[in-house]
N, C-alpha and C positions, 0 to 999 in steps of 0.2 A: 903084915901090911904096913907101909909107911904111914906114919902118924899124921903126916901133912896131907893125906889123900882120903878120899872117900870112894868106895868101889861103885862105879856106875856103869858096869858092863851093859846092863839093860837100861833102856830109856828112863830117866828119872821121872818122867811125867806120866807115861802109860804103863811101864813095865815091860814092854816088848823088847826083844834083842835089838841092839843097835850095831851099826858097822862103821869102821873108820873111813873117813873121806879126806882127811888132810892132817898131816903131821906138822906140828909147830916146832921149828928148829930152835927157837929161843928157849933158854933155860930160865925158869922163874923160881927164885928162892931155892935153887938146887933141884928142881923138878921139871919134868917135861910133860906136855899136854898135847892133846889132839883134838880134832873135831869128829864127832860120831853122828851119824844120821839114823832117824827111826823111820822105817817105811810105814809104820802103822799110823802114827799121829803126825808125820812129816816134820817133827821138830828136829833141829840140829842142836847138839849140846856138847859142851866142854867135857873131855874125858881125860883123867878122872875128875870128879868134883873136888875143889880144894876144900881143906878142912875149915871149920869155923874159925880156928886159931890163925890160919894163914890169911883168911879173909879180914879178920880184925887188923892184922898187920898192914894189909893193903889199904884199908880205909882209914887208918890212923894218919896223923900228921896233916899235910896240906893236899889231901885228896880233893877237897872242895876249896873254892875261893871264899874265904870266910871274911866277914865284914871287918873284924878286928885287924886283919892282915892287910886288906886294901887301904884302910884308913891311915896305916903307917907309910903308905907310898905316896902320899901327896896327890899332885895332879895326875900322875900316871895311874894311880889307883882309882881316882875318880873317873877317868876315861874308861877304864876297864869295866867298872860298874855300870856306867851309862851304856856302853856297847852291849854288855850282857842283858841289861834290862830291855833294851829295844828288841833284841832277838827273842827273849823270853815272851815278851808281849805278843810278838808276831806268832810265836809257836802255838799259844793257847787261844789265839783269836777265834778260830772256828768254834771252840767250845763257849767262849764268852758271848759270842753273837747269838747263841741259842739258849742262853740262860736268862732268867728274869733279873732285873736290877736288884742288887743286894743279896743274890742267892748264896746258899751255904755251900762251901767247897771244902773238900778234904784233899790235901796233897800228900800222897803216900811216898815216903822216902824223900823228904824235903831238901836234904843236903845243906847248902849254906843258907837256905830260907830266902833267897832273893826273890824268887817267884812268888812265894806267899806273901811277902811284904809288899810286892807290887799290887797283888790282888787286894789286899787290905786297903791300901791307898785309893783303889778304885771303888771302894764301898762294898766289897763282898765280904761275907762272914766266913773267913778262912781259918781252918784248923790243920794241923800237920802231924805226921808221924815220922819217926826216924829211929835207927838203932843206937844213935849216940845221944846219950842223956846230956852230955856237955853242950852239944850244938843246940839241942832243944832249949836248954837254960839260957844260952846266949840269945837265941831268937826271942824268947819271952821277955827277957830283960830289955831288949832294944826295941821291941814292937808290940808286946803284950799279946802275941799270938799263942794260943794254947796248943801244946804239943803232947803227943801220946808216944811213949817209948816202947819199942818192941816190934814184933811182926804184926801185920795187919790182922792175921788170923787169931792171935792171942789177946788182942786188945778188946775190952768191952766198951763200946761207944754208947752214949746216952740218947743219941738221936740219929736221924738219917740225913743225907745230904742231896742237894740238887745236882752237884757235880763232884766227881771223883777224878783225880789226876795221877797218872802214872807216867811222869816225864822222864824217860830214860831210866826206868826203874824195873820194869817187868823182867828184863834180861838179867838182873842181878839176884832174882829171887829163886830159892831152891825148889819152890812149887808154885809156879805162876797160876796153874789152874785153881788151886785152893784160894789164892789171893783174889783172882777175878770172881770166884764164887762168893767170897766174903763181901767184896765190893758190890756185887749184885744185891745182896741182902741190905746193904747200907744205903742204897739209892731210894729216893722217893719215887713215886709212880712214873713221873715223867723225867726222871733224872738221867744224866748222861755220864759216861765214863770216857775220859780222854787218855789215849796211849800214844807215846812216842817210843819207838825201838829202832835200832839199826836194821837195815834190810839185807839179809844174807843172799837174797836173790837179785840184788842190784848190780849195776855195772861196775861200781867201785870194787866190790869184792872179786869179781870176775877178772878185773885188771890187776889188782894188787895182792890178791890171795892172802898169804900169811902175814904179809906186811901191812895189811889194812888196819888202820888205827882203831876203827870201831869194833874190831873183833875183841879187843881189850881182855885177852885171856890172861890170867884165870878169873878176873873179876866178873866178866860176863859168863853166866852159866849156861844160858840158852841164846840161840841165834835164829831169829824169826825171818820167815818170808811172809807175804801177804796171805798165802794159802795156809800156812800153819797157824798163823794168828787168827784167821777166820775159824779155823777148826777148833782152836782152843776157846774162842768166844762162844762157839755153838756149845761146846761141852759145859761151859759156865752159864748156859741159858741166856746169852747175849747175842744181839744182832749187830754187826758193823753197818752203820747207816751212812758213814762218810769216810773217805780215806784219801790220802795223798802220799806220794813218795818223795816229797821235798819238804825240807825244813831249813829255813834261813839260818837257824842257829848251828846245825850240825852237818848239813850236807856238804858244804864247801869245806868245812873244817876237817872233814875226813880226808880230802886230798891233801890239804896242807900238812896235817899232822902225820900223815903217812909218808909223804915225799921228803919232808923236812923234820926228822925225829926231834931235833933240838928245839922245835917250836911246839911240841906237844904240851898241852895245858899244864900237867903236872910238873913238867920241867920248868915251864915259865914261872910257875909259882915258887919254885925253889931259888930262882936268881932274881927275878924282877928287873930284868935288863930292859931299859927304855927301847934300845934298838930292836931287841927281839920281840918285844910286845907290839911295836908299831909294824914290824915286818910281818908278824902274824895277822894283825888286822888288814894290812894292805893285801896280803896273799889271799885271805878269805874273800875279799871283795873281788879279786881277780878271777877266782875260781867259781864265782857264783853263776856266771852264764852256763858254764859246763854242767854244773850241778843241776841248774834248773832244766837244761836240755835233757839230761838223763830222766828227770822226772816226767817231763813231757811224753817221752817214749815209754813211760811205765816202769823205768828201771832205775829209780832214784835210790839214793844211799840209805834213805831213812823212811820208815812207815809212820805216818800219823793217822790216827783213827778215832772215830767217835763210836761208841757202843750204847745201845739201849737195851733194857730188859725185854726179853721175848714176850709177846702177848700170851696171856694164859689161855 
């Protein structure tokens, strides 16, 4: 077997046989991937799973917009931070509206930490997890936010949380069911879990297919529809109490990054061209009406959901 691959002929979530539905023509680090679908749990997953070593390569460098990087870019870096914070605030607004003032929140897979820092400024008791010890140390040094390094399942937490956030994280995890089960145990009695993931059943994927930016293969291991996410939540003893297929942060961005590959966020962070950054921001605003229209029809590019523990 190729050392950069993990055999996932069967569904990695439920173990039932999967079937190929889409070949990805692009070669990643010398390897080809495809999408497989599981009829049993309705999940679509990347086949084969990339190895841990390949994923570490993907997440290294400038996968996230880091504060120390934007600070070097002067006014344009400040504009990027301001734009990102506005969108992040709108993304989690449905969760914050339902939590008490000063609620305890755990962000799983915090990335750059920008959302966590925003939540702390708003008075929430926020803690984070990530697989990068370096990023967690940067976040703690700049904001005092406590971070836990490792996967959610292997970390021992000293207390429970009013809110838990999986902001475009669940699709990266090798076992999303076990992550949601652990999150369920970490919730207070009236706690809520916020999830945002790309929507494989949305119009964008149907139009763009293998060119759709939010496929993000091989970094995205699973590709959710609302139905498969609901099924996964049920397996984790959770009920989805609210959902939307629109995100001001990622819905329009899916069109822009798919149609204009040079404007994909990872490429923008490599060059920091003022013209490209401003073009990216302008085009996102231009595609917002289309992205919102998709969501009104129930076919938006992204699923946002709130989950609550099932009644005993």
